[in-house]
N, CA, C and O atoms as a GROMACS GRO file, in nm:
protein
  260
    1MET      N    1  -0.053   1.405   0.051
    1MET     CA    2   0.040   1.370  -0.031
    1MET      C    3   0.019   1.306  -0.146
    1MET      O    4   0.000   1.191  -0.107
    2LYS      N    5   0.010   1.305  -0.242
    2LYS     CA    6  -0.061   1.206  -0.365
    2LYS      C    7   0.034   1.097  -0.420
    2LYS      O    8   0.136   1.106  -0.488
    3ILE      N    9  -0.029   1.000  -0.372
    3ILE     CA   10   0.020   0.894  -0.389
    3ILE      C   11  -0.047   0.793  -0.597
    3ILE      O   12  -0.118   0.850  -0.680
    4THR      N   13  -0.017   0.716  -0.605
    4THR     CA   14  -0.055   0.586  -0.677
    4THR      C   15  -0.110   0.485  -0.630
    4THR      O   16  -0.041   0.441  -0.538
    5LEU      N   17  -0.220   0.413  -0.652
    5LEU     CA   18  -0.248   0.290  -0.578
    5LEU      C   19  -0.346   0.199  -0.687
    5LEU      O   20  -0.468   0.208  -0.705
    6ASN      N   21  -0.284   0.142  -0.729
    6ASN     CA   22  -0.329   0.033  -0.820
    6ASN      C   23  -0.373   0.136  -0.967
    6ASN      O   24  -0.483   0.165  -1.014
    7GLY      N   25  -0.256   0.166  -1.002
    7GLY     CA   26  -0.319   0.243  -1.135
    7GLY      C   27  -0.342   0.392  -1.125
    7GLY      O   28  -0.300   0.485  -1.194
    8VAL      N   29  -0.438   0.386  -0.992
    8VAL     CA   30  -0.500   0.518  -0.971
    8VAL      C   31  -0.475   0.652  -0.857
    8VAL      O   32  -0.480   0.635  -0.735
    9GLU      N   33  -0.449   0.779  -0.919
    9GLU     CA   34  -0.402   0.846  -0.789
    9GLU      C   35  -0.472   0.866  -0.702
    9GLU      O   36  -0.589   0.835  -0.720
   10ARG      N   37  -0.434   0.921  -0.578
   10ARG     CA   38  -0.501   0.903  -0.458
   10ARG      C   39  -0.393   1.035  -0.375
   10ARG      O   40  -0.274   1.061  -0.394
   11GLU      N   41  -0.511   1.108  -0.265
   11GLU     CA   42  -0.490   1.170  -0.178
   11GLU      C   43  -0.467   1.107  -0.068
   11GLU      O   44  -0.561   1.054  -0.009
   12ILE      N   45  -0.329   1.098  -0.017
   12ILE     CA   46  -0.351   1.056   0.182
   12ILE      C   47  -0.305   1.108   0.280
   12ILE      O   48  -0.231   1.195   0.233
   13ALA      N   49  -0.298   1.112   0.380
   13ALA     CA   50  -0.300   1.194   0.480
   13ALA      C   51  -0.109   1.119   0.554
   13ALA      O   52   0.004   1.162   0.578
   14GLU      N   53  -0.166   1.025   0.560
   14GLU     CA   54  -0.041   0.920   0.628
   14GLU      C   55   0.087   0.924   0.534
   14GLU      O   56   0.086   0.936   0.412
   15SER      N   57   0.209   0.910   0.627
   15SER     CA   58   0.320   0.897   0.545
   15SER      C   59   0.403   0.761   0.589
   15SER      O   60   0.525   0.749   0.576
   16ARG      N   61   0.334   0.682   0.631
   16ARG     CA   62   0.400   0.549   0.679
   16ARG      C   63   0.295   0.433   0.583
   16ARG      O   64   0.173   0.443   0.574
   17LEU      N   65   0.364   0.346   0.529
   17LEU     CA   66   0.268   0.259   0.454
   17LEU      C   67   0.186   0.178   0.536
   17LEU      O   68   0.069   0.180   0.498
   18GLU      N   69   0.210   0.093   0.651
   18GLU     CA   70   0.130   0.062   0.731
   18GLU      C   71   0.017   0.163   0.722
   18GLU      O   72  -0.064   0.133   0.634
   19GLN      N   73  -0.017   0.295   0.800
   19GLN     CA   74  -0.101   0.342   0.832
   19GLN      C   75  -0.172   0.420   0.679
   19GLN      O   76  -0.283   0.474   0.680
   20ALA      N   77  -0.111   0.415   0.594
   20ALA     CA   78  -0.150   0.458   0.500
   20ALA      C   79  -0.246   0.352   0.419
   20ALA      O   80  -0.343   0.390   0.353
   21LEU      N   81  -0.204   0.201   0.432
   21LEU     CA   82  -0.296   0.145   0.373
   21LEU      C   83  -0.422   0.139   0.478
   21LEU      O   84  -0.528   0.096   0.432
   22ARG      N   85  -0.419   0.172   0.592
   22ARG     CA   86  -0.546   0.136   0.694
   22ARG      C   87  -0.625   0.216   0.656
   22ARG      O   88  -0.747   0.200   0.663
   23GLU      N   89  -0.552   0.348   0.595
   23GLU     CA   90  -0.654   0.488   0.568
   23GLU      C   91  -0.695   0.498   0.458
   23GLU      O   92  -0.753   0.594   0.407
   24LEU      N   93  -0.660   0.367   0.400
   24LEU     CA   94  -0.683   0.338   0.218
   24LEU      C   95  -0.848   0.237   0.236
   24LEU      O   96  -0.940   0.236   0.154
   25GLY      N   97  -0.844   0.148   0.393
   25GLY     CA   98  -0.947   0.078   0.414
   25GLY      C   99  -0.897  -0.133   0.396
   25GLY      O  100  -0.954  -0.241   0.414
   26TYR      N  101  -0.784  -0.092   0.360
   26TYR     CA  102  -0.656  -0.233   0.376
   26TYR      C  103  -0.622  -0.277   0.505
   26TYR      O  104  -0.512  -0.309   0.550
   27CYS      N  105  -0.772  -0.271   0.576
   27CYS     CA  106  -0.719  -0.315   0.730
   27CYS      C  107  -0.714  -0.459   0.746
   27CYS      O  108  -0.625  -0.529   0.795
   28ASP      N  109  -0.864  -0.500   0.679
   28ASP     CA  110  -0.881  -0.675   0.688
   28ASP      C  111  -0.826  -0.721   0.602
   28ASP      O  112  -0.797  -0.665   0.497
   29GLY      N  113  -0.792  -0.872   0.646
   29GLY     CA  114  -0.739  -1.008   0.560
   29GLY      C  115  -0.582  -1.014   0.494
   29GLY      O  116  -0.498  -0.943   0.550
   30PRO      N  117  -0.560  -1.056   0.435
   30PRO     CA  118  -0.401  -1.104   0.412
   30PRO      C  119  -0.414  -1.017   0.255
   30PRO      O  120  -0.501  -1.027   0.168
   31ILE      N  121  -0.284  -0.928   0.262
   31ILE     CA  122  -0.241  -0.844   0.120
   31ILE      C  123  -0.102  -0.861   0.099
   31ILE      O  124  -0.032  -0.870   0.200
   32ALA      N  125  -0.048  -0.866  -0.008
   32ALA     CA  126   0.063  -0.827  -0.075
   32ALA      C  127   0.113  -0.695  -0.084
   32ALA      O  128   0.042  -0.653  -0.176
   33THR      N  129   0.177  -0.611  -0.057
   33THR     CA  130   0.210  -0.504  -0.140
   33THR      C  131   0.348  -0.495  -0.185
   33THR      O  132   0.435  -0.577  -0.156
   34ALA      N  133   0.372  -0.354  -0.283
   34ALA     CA  134   0.475  -0.322  -0.334
   34ALA      C  135   0.468  -0.235  -0.344
   34ALA      O  136   0.354  -0.194  -0.370
   35VAL      N  137   0.614  -0.102  -0.329
   35VAL     CA  138   0.587   0.025  -0.323
   35VAL      C  139   0.738   0.031  -0.466
   35VAL      O  140   0.847  -0.025  -0.464
   36ASN      N  141   0.688   0.104  -0.551
   36ASN     CA  142   0.787   0.181  -0.672
   36ASN      C  143   0.789   0.049  -0.744
   36ASN      O  144   0.860   0.066  -0.843
   37GLY      N  145   0.757  -0.041  -0.741
   37GLY     CA  146   0.801  -0.248  -0.780
   37GLY      C  147   0.881  -0.290  -0.666
   37GLY      O  148   0.928  -0.403  -0.684
   38GLN      N  149   0.907  -0.246  -0.573
   38GLN     CA  150   0.960  -0.301  -0.486
   38GLN      C  151   0.883  -0.402  -0.350
   38GLN      O  152   0.835  -0.336  -0.258
   39PHE      N  153   0.871  -0.573  -0.341
   39PHE     CA  154   0.762  -0.584  -0.255
   39PHE      C  155   0.835  -0.553  -0.124
   39PHE      O  156   0.955  -0.537  -0.103
   40VAL      N  157   0.739  -0.549  -0.051
   40VAL     CA  158   0.749  -0.490   0.102
   40VAL      C  159   0.668  -0.564   0.170
   40VAL      O  160   0.552  -0.529   0.190
   41PRO      N  161   0.722  -0.687   0.220
   41PRO     CA  162   0.696  -0.799   0.344
   41PRO      C  163   0.627  -0.737   0.451
   41PRO      O  164   0.649  -0.617   0.470
   42LYS      N  165   0.561  -0.786   0.514
   42LYS     CA  166   0.430  -0.749   0.624
   42LYS      C  167   0.485  -0.651   0.720
   42LYS      O  168   0.456  -0.532   0.725
   43LYS      N  169   0.580  -0.725   0.806
   43LYS     CA  170   0.704  -0.703   0.891
   43LYS      C  171   0.768  -0.535   0.892
   43LYS      O  172   0.803  -0.462   0.985
   44GLN      N  173   0.766  -0.517   0.759
   44GLN     CA  174   0.879  -0.416   0.716
   44GLN      C  175   0.768  -0.305   0.696
   44GLN      O  176   0.826  -0.198   0.708
   45ARG      N  177   0.618  -0.282   0.666
   45ARG     CA  178   0.550  -0.200   0.601
   45ARG      C  179   0.555  -0.103   0.705
   45ARG      O  180   0.529   0.009   0.661
   46LEU      N  181   0.584  -0.107   0.848
   46LEU     CA  182   0.537   0.020   0.941
   46LEU      C  183   0.709   0.082   0.904
   46LEU      O  184   0.699   0.200   0.868
   47GLU      N  185   0.868   0.033   0.904
   47GLU     CA  186   0.912   0.143   0.855
   47GLU      C  187   0.955   0.192   0.730
   47GLU      O  188   1.057   0.253   0.698
   48ILE      N  189   0.839   0.146   0.651
   48ILE     CA  190   0.843   0.233   0.499
   48ILE      C  191   0.810   0.384   0.503
   48ILE      O  192   0.704   0.409   0.560
   49ALA      N  193   0.865   0.470   0.463
   49ALA     CA  194   0.823   0.643   0.477
   49ALA      C  195   0.786   0.590   0.313
   49ALA      O  196   0.824   0.504   0.233
   50LEU      N  197   0.693   0.697   0.325
   50LEU     CA  198   0.628   0.728   0.152
   50LEU      C  199   0.701   0.843   0.114
   50LEU      O  200   0.788   0.888   0.190
   51ASN      N  201   0.678   0.889   0.019
   51ASN     CA  202   0.717   0.965  -0.105
   51ASN      C  203   0.581   1.023  -0.168
   51ASN      O  204   0.491   0.960  -0.223
   52GLU      N  205   0.594   1.169  -0.141
   52GLU     CA  206   0.523   1.188  -0.265
   52GLU      C  207   0.484   1.152  -0.437
   52GLU      O  208   0.512   1.238  -0.521
   53GLY      N  209   0.446   1.076  -0.463
   53GLY     CA  210   0.426   1.047  -0.602
   53GLY      C  211   0.502   0.883  -0.631
   53GLY      O  212   0.576   0.842  -0.721
   54ASP      N  213   0.450   0.825  -0.521
   54ASP     CA  214   0.518   0.699  -0.459
   54ASP      C  215   0.367   0.613  -0.529
   54ASP      O  216   0.248   0.640  -0.512
   55ARG      N  217   0.433   0.506  -0.609
   55ARG     CA  218   0.346   0.384  -0.658
   55ARG      C  219   0.302   0.273  -0.592
   55ARG      O  220   0.390   0.188  -0.602
   56ILE      N  221   0.213   0.234  -0.530
   56ILE     CA  222   0.168   0.135  -0.426
   56ILE      C  223   0.079   0.048  -0.507
   56ILE      O  224  -0.012   0.094  -0.576
   57GLU      N  225   0.115  -0.103  -0.495
   57GLU     CA  226   0.029  -0.183  -0.542
   57GLU      C  227  -0.018  -0.275  -0.398
   57GLU      O  228   0.043  -0.279  -0.291
   58VAL      N  229  -0.145  -0.346  -0.434
   58VAL     CA  230  -0.176  -0.370  -0.314
   58VAL      C  231  -0.244  -0.491  -0.397
   58VAL      O  232  -0.297  -0.469  -0.506
   59VAL      N  233  -0.239  -0.637  -0.332
   59VAL     CA  234  -0.286  -0.774  -0.438
   59VAL      C  235  -0.408  -0.801  -0.328
   59VAL      O  236  -0.396  -0.734  -0.226
   60ALA      N  237  -0.473  -0.851  -0.332
   60ALA     CA  238  -0.576  -0.945  -0.223
   60ALA      C  239  -0.589  -1.057  -0.293
   60ALA      O  240  -0.639  -1.066  -0.405
   61PRO      N  241  -0.521  -1.190  -0.197
   61PRO     CA  242  -0.565  -1.344  -0.287
   61PRO      C  243  -0.681  -1.387  -0.299
   61PRO      O  244  -0.748  -1.371  -0.197
   62MET      N  245  -0.730  -1.433  -0.379
   62MET     CA  246  -0.888  -1.477  -0.446
   62MET      C  247  -0.889  -1.589  -0.455
   62MET      O  248  -0.794  -1.644  -0.511
   63GLN      N  249  -1.020  -1.678  -0.395
   63GLN     CA  250  -1.004  -1.826  -0.404
   63GLN      C  251  -1.111  -1.882  -0.549
   63GLN      O  252  -1.171  -1.796  -0.613
   64GLY      N  253  -1.117  -1.957  -0.568
   64GLY     CA  254  -1.168  -1.968  -0.744
   64GLY      C  255  -1.059  -2.062  -0.755
   64GLY      O  256  -0.968  -2.093  -0.678
   65GLY      N  257  -1.113  -2.122  -0.947
   65GLY     CA  258  -1.026  -2.161  -1.019
   65GLY      C  259  -1.090  -2.182  -1.122
   65GLY      O  260  -1.032  -2.225  -1.222
   0.00000   0.00000   0.00000
Protein backbone atom coordinates (compact mmCIF):
# COMPACT_ATOMS: atom_id res chain seq x y z
CA MET A 1 0.00 0.00 0.00
CA LYS A 2 1.20 3.53 -0.68
CA ILE A 3 1.50 5.94 2.24
CA THR A 4 3.33 9.20 2.80
CA LEU A 5 5.96 9.09 5.55
CA ASN A 6 7.28 12.47 6.68
CA GLY A 7 6.40 13.94 3.29
CA VAL A 8 7.90 11.11 1.20
CA GLU A 9 5.75 8.57 -0.62
CA ARG A 10 6.55 4.99 0.43
CA GLU A 11 5.26 1.54 -0.34
CA ILE A 12 4.59 -0.74 2.66
CA ALA A 13 3.20 -4.24 3.16
CA GLU A 14 1.87 -3.88 6.71
CA SER A 15 -1.63 -2.57 7.42
CA ARG A 16 -1.33 -1.69 11.14
CA LEU A 17 0.64 1.32 12.34
CA GLU A 18 2.83 -0.58 14.84
CA GLN A 19 3.92 -3.17 12.27
CA ALA A 20 4.38 -0.53 9.56
CA LEU A 21 6.71 1.42 11.84
CA ARG A 22 8.83 -1.71 12.33
CA GLU A 23 8.83 -2.37 8.59
CA LEU A 24 10.04 1.21 8.04
CA GLY A 25 12.88 0.81 10.57
CA TYR A 26 11.42 2.62 13.57
CA CYS A 27 11.92 -0.14 16.14
CA ASP A 28 14.57 1.48 18.38
CA GLY A 29 14.16 4.44 20.68
CA PRO A 30 11.23 6.68 21.54
CA ILE A 31 9.20 8.30 18.77
CA ALA A 32 6.00 10.31 18.43
CA THR A 33 3.56 9.40 15.68
CA ALA A 34 0.62 10.98 13.88
CA VAL A 35 -1.64 9.60 11.16
CA ASN A 36 -3.40 12.11 8.92
CA GLY A 37 -2.61 14.90 11.37
CA GLN A 38 -3.92 13.08 14.46
CA PHE A 39 -1.48 12.23 17.26
CA VAL A 40 -1.38 8.48 17.99
CA PRO A 41 -0.18 7.47 21.49
CA LYS A 42 2.19 4.50 21.64
CA LYS A 43 -0.41 2.30 23.36
CA GLN A 44 -2.84 2.79 20.45
CA ARG A 45 -0.46 2.04 17.56
CA LEU A 46 -1.52 -1.64 17.37
CA GLU A 47 -5.16 -0.56 17.00
CA ILE A 48 -4.64 1.87 14.11
CA ALA A 49 -5.40 0.38 10.70
CA LEU A 50 -3.71 2.14 7.81
CA ASN A 51 -5.33 2.91 4.47
CA GLU A 52 -3.99 3.65 1.02
CA GLY A 53 -2.78 7.27 0.90
CA ASP A 54 -2.52 7.82 4.67
CA ARG A 55 -0.01 10.41 5.86
CA ILE A 56 2.24 9.23 8.69
CA GLU A 57 4.49 11.59 10.60
CA VAL A 58 7.25 10.23 12.83
CA VAL A 59 9.29 12.48 15.10
CA ALA A 60 12.21 11.33 17.24
CA PRO A 61 13.47 13.48 20.14
CA MET A 62 16.87 15.07 19.67
CA GLN A 63 19.36 16.27 22.26
CA GLY A 64 21.17 19.54 22.03
CA GLY A 65 20.33 23.10 22.45
